[in-house]
Structures are given as C-alpha cells and as structure tokens.
N, C-alpha and C positions, 0 to 999 in steps of 0.2 A: 788262519789268523789275520790281523789287521795288516793290510798290504802283504808282502812277502816276508818271510823270516827262514832263517836257517836255524836248526837246533844246535845248540852246543854239544861238545862230546861228553860233557858232565850233566848228570841229571842231579838236580838238589834233592835232598832226602824228602820223601813224599810223607806227609803227616795223613795216616790213613784215616782218621777221624775228621778230616774236614770236609766241609760243605761249600760250594761254590753257588752263587746266585748273582742274578743279575743287580748292578747297583744304581744303574740310571735306567730311565725309559728314553728310547731314541725312537725317532722319525724314521721308519726304513723304507726303501725302496728296492724290489726285486730286480735283478739284472741278470737273466739266466738263474744259473746256481749259486750267484753271488747276490750279495747286498750291499748296498751305499746307505750309510746311516748318518743322522745328524744328531747331534746333542743341543739341543736349542738353548738350555740353558747356559752351556759354556761355550757355544758357536763352534764346535769342533765338528768335522766331517769325517767319516771313516768308511772305508774300503774293506769289507770281508771276504777273502776268498771261499771257495766252496766249503772246506774243511771248518774254517771260522763260522761260516754262516751255520753249517751243522752243530756246532757246539754251541753257538748264540742261541739258536731256536731250541735246543735242548734244554739250556737254562731259563726257559719260561717256568720251570718248577726246579727248586735246589734239586742238586745232585752231587753225588760223591765224585771223587776223581776216578774211582774202579767204575761207577758206572758209566761216567763219560767215555772212558777208555774203551769199555766194552761194547759202547754203542758205535763208536768209531772203528773197531775191529770188525764189527759185525756188519757195518757199511761199506768199509774200504777194503781193499786187498793189501793190507800192512801187517807187518810182524809186532808181537806184543812190545818188544823192547825199543823198536823205532817209534811206535804209537807213544808210547810212555814218555820218550824223551820229547818228541815234537808235541804231544798235548801238553806237556809240563810248560814247555817254551811258550806255547799260545796263551796258556793260563797265566803265566808270569807277565807275559805282555799286556793282556787284558787287566790284569791287576794294577800294573804300573799305570795305565791310562784310566784308571778308576772306573773302569766299565763293569767290573764284577766286584765282588767281596767274597773273601774267604773267612770261614768260621769254623767252630767245633761243631761236631754233628750232634743233631737233635732229635736224639733216641733212633729207633729203628723204622721209623715211618716213611724213611725215603725209598725202598725197595719195594 
C-alpha cells in the first residue's frame, strides 16, 4: 500500500464484476522491492511498500479483484481472508488517492 496501512476489521462488500486499472501514469524509481513514485501532473509523491508495488505492477493491465487476490496469495504466504481484507484496504486507499479506477468488468477477456 501507499506507506503503511492497517486493514480494518470490516471488509466492504466486494463487487465481483469490478475491474481495477491505473488511473495515472507515475514516474517510478525502484528501491529494493519497493517503489517511490511521482505524479508530475499533481505534484504528489508516493511510497509503495512491497505488496503495493506488486499490485501496482500487476495493474499494468486491468485486473479483477479475484485476479489480484489470487496473485498475492500465490506470491506471499497469506490466508485468503487476510488477503481479501488487506487487498480491499489497499485498493480503497489507491482509489481515494485517485491512482486507480474501478469499473464494471468488460467481458471475459481479463483471464
């Protein structure tokens, strides 16, 4: 996620037909397994931890929540419930910062 975050105990209802995609083009610099990114248009700088970096890189192509969650479960040692909660928190944060967009799924060409 951007900086550190703690997932809330409540997970908002997931819209199963949602697709997530990047909303902005950021200038990025790798620092180990993390990135520092600059939105030159808005003048904002962001620090992505390892998991947020993985999700951000994955969103080079539009992905559903399930696709993102499955990739994280495969990449990290994390249970499904915990991954669902924390991924939802990350996506909510990225949406609030207008770094990604959420829209209805566009057919079955995402898998």
